[in-house]
C-alpha positions, 0 to 999 in steps of 0.5 A: 136882846136885839143888840146881842143878835146883831153882834152875833150876826157880825161873827160872819166876818170873823174866821172862827166865830159861830153865828146863828144858824139862821144867818150861817145857812143862807150864806153857806147855801150861796157858796153851794149854788156858786159851785154846784154846776161846776161840781157835777158837770165834769161827772156828767161829761165823762159819764157821757163819754163812757156811755154809762147808763143813767143810774150810774151817772146819777150815782157818780153825781151823788158821789161827787156831792158827797166828796165835795162836802167832806173835802170842804170840811177838811179845809175848814177844820183841818186834820193835823197838817192837812187843811188850810183852816180857811173857808175854802169850798172844794169840788170836782176840778174842771182842769182835769177833765181834758186829760181824764177824757183822754185817759178814759178813751184808752183805759176807761174809768178804772184807768182814770181813777188809778191815775187820779189816786197816784196823782193825789199822793203826788200832790201831797208831796207837792204840799210838803215841798211847795216853797221849793218849786213855786218859782218854776210856775209863774203866771205865764206857765199856769196861764198857758196850761189854762188856755190849752185846757179850755181850747181842748174842751171847746170841742166837747162843749160844742158836741154837747151843745148840738145834742151829744155824740151819737144822738139821733137828732145831733145838730137839730134846731131843738138842740141848738135852741136849747143851748142858745137859750141857756147861753142867753140866760146866763149872760142876761142874769149875770149882767142884769141882776145883782147879788146871789142871782148874778153869782148863780147865773150858770145854775139859773141858765141850766134850770131855765134850759131844763124847764124849756126842754120838758115840753120839747120832749127831751126829758122823761122822769120815769127813771126817777121813780126807780131811784132810792130816796136814801143811799150811802155812796159806795166806794170802789165801784169801778176799781183801779188800773195803773198806767204810767202814761196816764199817771204822768199826764195827770200829774202835770195837771196836779201841778197846775191845780196846786198853783191854782190852789195857792192863788185861791188861798192867797186870794181868800186871806188877802181879799177876805182877811186882809193879810198874806197867807201863811206857809202853813195855810198854803201847804195845808190847803195843797195837802188837803187837795191831795187827800180830797183827790185820793178820797174822790178816786176811792169814791169813783169821781175825778180829782177835787180842788178849791173853787175860784168862784167861791174865793170871789164871793168871799172877797166881795162879801168879806164873809170869811167865817168857817162855820158858815162854809161848813153849813154849805159843806154839810148841805152837799153831804146831805145831797150826796145821800139822796140818789133822787137828787142825782137822778134829776140832775142826770136827766139834763139834756146834753144840749142844755149842759152844752150851753153852760159848758161852752161858757165855762170852758171858754172862761177857762181860756179867758182866765188863762189869757188874764194870767199870761198878760199879767206881764207884757206879752212880748219877747220871752213871754211871747216865745213861751206862749207861742211854742207851748200853745203851738205844740200842745194844741197842734198835737191835740188837733193832729194826734196822728203826728205822734202815731209812731211814738212809744205808747207810754209817751204817746198819751202825753201828745195825744188827746188834750195836749195839756201835758206837752204844753205844760212841759214846753212852758216849764222848760222854756221858762227855766232856760230862756234868759230874761228880756233886757229892759227897753231903752227909756223914752226919756233917755232917747229924748235927752240924747244930744242930736248929732251935728250933721254939718 
């Protein structure tokens, strides 16, 4: 009997095995802990930017958890061609946050959701035609976009770190202290613990900051009592608005998200299963991203994508079992049905969230740097990086430089600058010739010296 139980536990290393629930559930929850903060943070930030009341923020958190669970199930258990049939965890994408903040500032949440809805349809098309366009998005291009996204979000993170825009105590020592405690906790847990604790360092940092904020008078639990125990997420609570400039801007990020998803799928199959990803898996995963983002728009939240940190867990543990991932996805769905959970999260002080946000946004920059340096950063690649970052970040820092542009074009230049950086990087990657190979040292050494006599 013991041998039989042991054999069943080994099923976690098989894609289609069904291990015991006692084995599958903890491993599924590990994935949820790794992605939980990333899934709800964009929702909290955009709610703060729009000055939504606490109950609406809690409602959006509830929707984000529900959507993430459904989307993860579709990736693990496909519907027709939609889905990779791989252990992919889905969640709200940080990559879209900068552009969505710019759109929200101009058109509100209905403008964001309308653009995201059209962008999801666009991503489904990308999934069908992926093999024809992948060559236009090498690591130098996707790296530039990630760096631009991270740079554009650092200011947002620091505003939360200091207490949130409009706060009466903005920049107070209490806010700075809370944000600093969160950062110190994240770094300490990540590097001085192992296993699940290390992988959940951001979550632990937020919990510690949340607890410290209570005696500082930063949290009042009165609103939690008014929240329902059980409630279904309700779709289309904010409606849709469709604006061409917003749609173009967000579609650029959908392209980048698509390339990231391709990388995550390849990482799972190579690191977890030991084989290359098939064309069907890659195409199915991208189409599932598109469907999930459409579903997210209907349920009032930002687009969804596959989570790279969960790919890292799979690569490390070799646990590629779809059933295990499904238990985590079901847990997310259950969380999405209990508004009180969303209310507790929505009470998180801005400075606590800011401590984690500064770390997460900066890690986007680090991820981008890793991508652009996959090849030597000189010559052609250096030119692409310099021109795209210069224009993208430049217009973001000085938005009045585009004040006389047509309003439809203006959105691409203002706000985050991500769209213009991506466009410049793609254009230069297409037109610039490849660098000529350097003269080899051995050839120089073997050349005969000139007789000066």
